[in-house]
N, C-alpha and C positions, 0 to 999 in steps of 0.2 A: 588343568592348564599349567604349563611350565612357565615360571617367571622369566620375563625378557631381561637379559642383562643390559644395563644402561650405564655407560660411563658419562659422568656429568662434569663438565668444566664450568666452574662458577666462581663468583666472588661475593663475599659477605657484604660488600658495599654496593652491590648491583641490585636494584629493585626488581628487575626482570628475573634474576637468579632466585631472589627471595620467593616470589610467587611460584616459580617453576619448581623449586625444591619442595614447597608446601604441597603442591599437586602430586609430586612424585612420592612424598611420604604417604599420602592417601592411597596411592596405587600400591606402594610396597606393603602397607597394612592389609590390603586386599589380596596379597600374594601375586600381584600381576607383574611386578618388576623387582629386580635385585640391582641396587645401585652401587656404583663405585665412584667416589668423589675425588676429583683432582683439582688442585689449586690453580687459580688464575687471578693474579692481582691486577685490578684495573689501573692502579697508579703505582707501579713499582718504583722505588727510589732509583735514580734521582729525578724521575719524571715529576713535574710539579703537580700538586693537588689543585683541583679547581677551587676558586675562592669560596663558592657556596653552591648548594644544590637548589635550583629554583623550583624543583618539584613538577616540572612540565609533564612528567610521566604519570603523575597521580591520577588524572581523569581516565587515562588509558587502563591503568591497573586496578583502580578502585573496585570495579565490579567483580573482578577475579578474586581480589583480596577478601571481599565480602563473602563470596561463594565459598572460599576456603577457610573463612573464620579467622583471618589474621589481621592485625592492626597495621596501618600503613601511614607513614608520615615522611616528610623530606628531612632527613638528618644532615648534619654537617659532613662534608667529605672527610674520609679517613684513609690512612694507610692500613692495609689488612695483612701484611706479612705475618705479624705476630698472631693474629686471629687464626690464620691458616696453620701456623705452627701449633697453636693450642688445640686445634681440631685434630691434627695428626696425633698429638699426644693422647687426646681423649679417645681416639679410635683404638690405639694400642691398649688402653685401659678398659675397653668394652663399653664406652659411653659416647662413641662417635656421633651417632644420629642425634642424641639428646643435646650434645654440645653444638652441633650445627644449628639445630633449631633454636637453641638459647642465644647463639651469637647473632643470628638474623633478627630475632625478637629484640634483643638488647639494642641493636642498631636502628631498626625500622619502627619498632613500637615504642621504645623508651628513649631513643636519641642518645644512647651512651656511646662513648668513644672506645670502640673495640680495637683500636690500635694501641691502647695503653695496657701495659702489663698488669697493673693493679686491678683494672677492670676485668681482664681475662682471668686472673687468679680468683677473683670473687665469683665470677660466673662458674668456673670450674669447681670451686669448693661447694657451690650450691648444688652441683651434680654428684658430689661425693668424692671428687678427686682430692688428693693430698695437696693442699695449697702450697706448702713449702717445696714439694717436688716440682709442681707445675711452674712455680716462680723460677727455680733454678734452670729448668729446661728452657724457659723463655729467655732468661738472662744470658745463657751461654749459647743461644742460637742452635740448639740441638737439631732442630728440624729445618733450619733456614736453607740448607743446601737442597733438601728434598723439595721444599716449596718452590724454590727457583728452578729446580730441575723439571718439575711437573709443568711449569709454564713454558720453559724452553722446549720440552718435548711436544707440547701442544702446538706451539708455533711451527715446529718442523712438520707436524702432521697436517697443518693447514688451518688450525683454529685461529680465528681472527677476532673473536669477541665472545662474550658470555650472555646468557647461558648457551652452551653448545652441548647437545646430547648425541652420543653415538650409541645407537640401539642395535643389539644383536652382535654377532661376531663374524670375523673373516670377511669373505667376499659378499656375504649377505648383510653386512652392517649398513645401517642407514643413518644419515645425519639430520639433525634438526637444530636450527639456530633460532633463538629468541623465545619469548613467552607466548603462550597460546591460551585461549579459554580452556577450562578443564576438559570438557568433552572432546574438543579438537586435539588437545595434547594426548589424551588417553587413546584416541583412535589412531593417531600417528605412531605412538609408541608401540601399540599392539598390532600395527600393520592392518588396521581396519579402514584406512582412509582411501 
């Protein structure tokens, strides 16, 4: 079986992106998909952050989180531009998937503020990244243009929210928006639905 290419538009502060990416990691480990991740900030500046996350989504996502073995709680809303920048840097250093998983876990399992540079540096150092280099990259906005450009390109392509998956290529590409139970997501991605 040839792995299905999947472009994933997601945000580290989106619980639906969190469970979807966990499911895709499982599929990637099985050789079923090959993912490319593009940044989508839910709350890009200067848009206001919500005052709090009520967690209304938890009952909907809890069964999927349990099935995927991931912790789930309602954290405080955060800006994610710097988290996306850290993920881009980690990808260049060969630890992109581990960084994405660590960022989601820090936010949804531990309630950490992944919008803070010191938190991102600590997470990156835990994955073996050079803490000083990562801090400089984040301080000088090395990947800020890339992150903004990915969201702008997504908007031009018709992406309206996350998670959005584009499965396959060319005229045969299919789109899927939102989180799904694992079996349903797998069937849709593999074209078995």
